[in-house]
C-alpha positions, 0 to 999 in steps of 0.5 A, a space after each residue: 474509465 476512458 483515456 490512459 492515466 499516468 502514475 508517478 511513483 517509486 517501485 520499491 515503495 509499498 504505497 506505490 506498489 498498491 497502484 501497480 497491483 490494482 492496475 495489473 489485476 484490473 487490466 488498467 493501462 497506464 504510463 508509469 513515471 519512475 521517480 527516485 525519492 532519495 534524489 529529491 525527485 518529489 521536491 522539485 518545483 515541477 513535481 510540487 506543482 502537481 502535488 504540493 505535498 511532494 509525495 508519491 504515488 500521484 495519479 494523473 487523470 486523462 483530463 489532466 487532474 491529479 489525485 494523490 494518496 495511495 488509498 484514495 488512488 486505489 479506491 478511484 481505480 477500483 470503484 465499480 469493480 470486483 475489488 470494491 463492491 457490495 452494499 453501503 456497509 460492505 463498501 464502508 467495511 473495505 474503507 475501514 480496513 484501508 483507514 486502519 492501514 494508514 493510521 495503525 499499520 503504515 506509520 509503524 511498519 512502513 516507516 521501519 522499512 524506510 529506515 532500514 531499506 532506504 536509509 540503511 539503518 543509521 545509528 541516529 535512527 535506531 531509537 526511532 526504529 525501535 519506537 515503531 516496534 510496539 505499534 507495528 506488532 499491535 497492528 500485526 496482532 489485530 490482523 492475525 486475529 481477524 484472519 483466524 476467522 476470515 480469509 480476507 479482510 472485508 466481506 469474505 472476499 478479496 478487495 482493495 482492503 487486502 491490497 492496501 494491507 498486503 503492500 507493506 505487510 509482505 515486506 515487513 521483515 525488511 523493517 525487521 518485523 518477525 512474521 514467524 508467529 503470525 501464521 494466519 498472516 502468512 497464509 493470507 499473504 499466500 492467498 493474495 499472491 494466488 489472486 488472478 493478475 497478481 504481480 510481485 513488488 519490484 525490489 
């Protein structure tokens, strides 16, 4: 990868943190543009010209092209590195856990955290918050069971699958999910945090 990339994001967003962690662990130089989501920074005409969906993170390549969606971005950044390696099946296995994160994990755990952390848990959102519990705990159970026999999520090695799932799992309690009964997840969180180049989320 040549040339310096730019990333638009909000540092307390788990999806944006994924990019920060991959860049730190792979030594990828980049320019970070901090945006305040609650002040409507992604709804401006200027930002929507870059990403019509009006969301972060957003990657700007050195050649001026843009790439949205957190897991697509970390795949792009990690492709060919030790964080995304192996044969055809192994790489697909990594992607399968990243799809799990976006479909079966993030909509519940990240959304609950958004309601509590960003919105301040307003009364009007309490029913919505509680509706996220079953799906979130189901995802945590799947993860905990998998980690009973595996140190990491894909192919017995640390990869962007772990980064994708770590981002919101390690702050799940900010969405009022109790990780107390998920010993395998808690042990895995420590293994992720012991990886070379690890940086904590800026909270």
